Residue, then its C-alpha position, 0 to 999 in steps of 0.5 A: m474471487i481471485n486467488t493467486g497465492q500471493f493474493k486473494g481478493h474479490i473481483k467484478g469485470h467483463l471480457i473485451n477484445c483487444p487486437s493482439s489479446q483477450v483481457y478481463l477488465v476487472k475491478l477489486c472490489e475491495d479498493d474499487y481499482n480498475a484493472w486488466l486481466p489477461a486471459s492466461s490468468l482465468n485459471d486462478l479466478e474461483l467463482t463465489a455465490n456469496p457477494y463482497i461485503p466490506q468490512s469496516f474499522s476502527e481507529i481502535e482496532i486499526q491499531a491493535c493490527i499495526h504489529q501485524i502489519v508491520q511484520f508483513a513488511y519486515h517479512a517482505m524486505d527479507t524476502p528477495n525483491q526489487y523495486l516494481w513501479g505499480g507492484t502489489v503483489g510480492p515480491h516487488y512492490d511500490c512504495s504505496g504497494l507495500v503499504q496497501a498489501a500490509f495493511g491489507s494482510a490484516g484486512i484493512w484495505l488503503p487506497r492504491d496510492a500515497y496521495q490516495q492513502e494521505g485522504f484515509v489518516r490522521l494528519i499529525t501536526l509536524d514541522v518537518r524543518s524540526i522533526m519532532l520524533s516524539c510526536l511520531e507512534f509506531g506504524d504511523l504512515i510517512f508521506f514524502g512529496v515536492n508538489h501539491q500531494a503525497d508521491h511517495v510512502g512508508i511505515y514508521l518503525g520508531d526512533g527515526r526509522y521507517i521502512h518503504s520501498s524506493g526505486m534504483q535511482h534514488g533509493r534501494n531499488g527494494i525494500g529497505i530501512d532508512v531514517l528521518s535524520s539529516q546525520g542519515d545517508a544519501v538515500s535518507r537524506r533525500y527522502l528527508q528533504q521531501l518529507r511531506g507528513v505523518g498521519r495515523v491510519i483510521r480508517s480502512y476503504e468501503s466499497s463504493g458498493s456489492y459485487h458479484l464476481d461476473s462471468 
């Protein structure tokens, strides 16, 4: 188990030698995501005798957690932050990292990337040319992208507003609130042009197996 104070999760992995340093190749059991753990972070590891067992959530149980999830996102916004590509641990997040962390705060695990998270929602029929906000609900995920898959995601707050972490070049260089309206500012209008769809989270990621942390 890894516990940094900001993030707590279960990992498995093995030590490998790199030319300049030693790092662990690890996999986060909650979402099966591969990552590198530097040897300097070994003090954050805690051996556990209990295997990781994925927790299953129904759609109703997920919806009951939405207020907690959104409050996490608000708190992250109120904490000094900036956009960090690949950021999944506060205070600095990228878009899907913020969504993953917000849902993870309620024990609900979504995959790492926006296009993967899109596969964990029930898509809501939405004419992106004439957005009917009445079909959206608090906590829905808003997906953006100009190609064949989503490359940006935010959490719907109601009244056309959504919270997300956006970059410096075209966004707010951190967590902020934008609107699904052509009357919004330049950032909001740019994302509106890339609106891809909306979905309601209906399931949590369940790992492919139960793992002990390898030593």
